[in-house]
C-alpha positions as CSV (number, residue, x, y, z in Angstrom):
1,M,2.6,-21.4,0.7
2,E,4.1,-24.2,-1.3
3,Q,7.4,-23.6,-3.0
4,K,6.0,-24.4,-6.4
5,H,3.3,-21.7,-5.9
6,L,6.0,-19.1,-5.0
7,A,8.0,-20.1,-8.0
8,R,5.0,-19.6,-10.2
9,L,4.3,-16.2,-8.7
10,N,7.8,-15.2,-9.4
11,E,7.5,-16.5,-12.9
12,L,4.4,-14.5,-13.5
13,A,6.0,-11.4,-12.1
14,K,8.9,-11.8,-14.6
15,L,6.5,-12.4,-17.4
16,A,4.6,-9.2,-16.5
17,K,7.8,-7.2,-16.9
18,E,8.4,-8.7,-20.4
19,R,4.8,-8.5,-21.8
20,P,1.3,-7.9,-20.7
21,L,-0.3,-10.9,-18.9
22,T,-3.3,-12.6,-20.3
23,A,-6.5,-12.5,-18.3
24,E,-5.9,-16.0,-17.0
25,E,-2.4,-15.2,-16.0
26,A,-3.4,-12.0,-14.3
27,A,-6.2,-13.9,-12.3
28,E,-3.7,-16.6,-11.4
29,R,-1.2,-14.0,-10.2
30,A,-3.9,-12.2,-8.1
31,E,-4.9,-15.5,-6.4
32,L,-1.2,-16.4,-5.7
33,R,-0.6,-13.0,-4.3
34,R,-3.6,-13.4,-2.0
35,E,-2.3,-16.7,-0.8
36,Y,1.2,-15.4,-0.3
37,L,-0.1,-12.4,1.7
38,A,-2.3,-14.6,3.9
39,T,0.6,-16.9,4.6
40,F,2.9,-14.0,5.4
41,R,0.4,-12.3,7.7
42,A,-0.3,-15.6,9.6
43,A,3.5,-16.1,10.1
44,F,4.0,-12.6,11.2
45,Q,1.1,-12.8,13.6
46,Q,2.5,-16.0,15.1
47,Q,5.8,-14.2,15.6
48,L,4.1,-11.3,17.4
49,D,2.1,-13.8,19.5
50,N,5.4,-15.3,20.7
51,T,7.1,-11.9,21.4
52,V,7.4,-10.6,25.0
53,I,8.4,-7.2,26.3
54,Q,10.9,-7.4,29.2
55,Y,11.1,-4.5,31.6
56,D,14.2,-3.4,33.5
57,D,12.8,-5.0,36.7
58,G,12.8,-8.4,34.8
59,T,9.0,-8.7,34.4
60,R,7.9,-10.1,31.1
61,V,4.7,-9.1,29.4
62,P,3.4,-10.9,26.3
63,M,3.0,-8.5,23.3
64,S,-0.8,-9.0,23.2
65,A,-1.1,-7.9,26.9
66,F,1.3,-5.0,26.3
67,K,-0.8,-3.8,23.4
68,K,-4.0,-3.8,25.5
69,L,-2.2,-2.0,28.3
70,H,-0.8,0.6,25.9
71,Q,-4.3,1.2,24.4
72,A,-5.8,1.6,27.9
73,E,-3.1,4.1,28.8
74,E,-3.7,6.1,25.6
75,A,-7.5,6.1,26.2
76,E,-6.9,7.4,29.7
77,K,-4.6,10.1,28.5
78,N,-7.1,11.2,25.8
79,A,-9.9,11.2,28.3
80,K,-8.0,13.7,30.5
81,K,-7.6,16.2,27.6
82,P,-10.1,19.0,27.6
């Protein structure tokens, strides 16, 4: 997200505290929020993709593989329950 878009989003948030936003301002704020959240989620996902779990024995497992392993263990554990 560009800095000018973030500044405009902050400006609209400040305006919303002072007075009701017009329909155009509210629509612009909603679009800027969607853009901001999409950018945030993409950056967070990138960070998770680059995260690894290191075990005591020194083995390193990427977070994506760790998640799949953990889900498989949970499914196995739930299958054993009566």
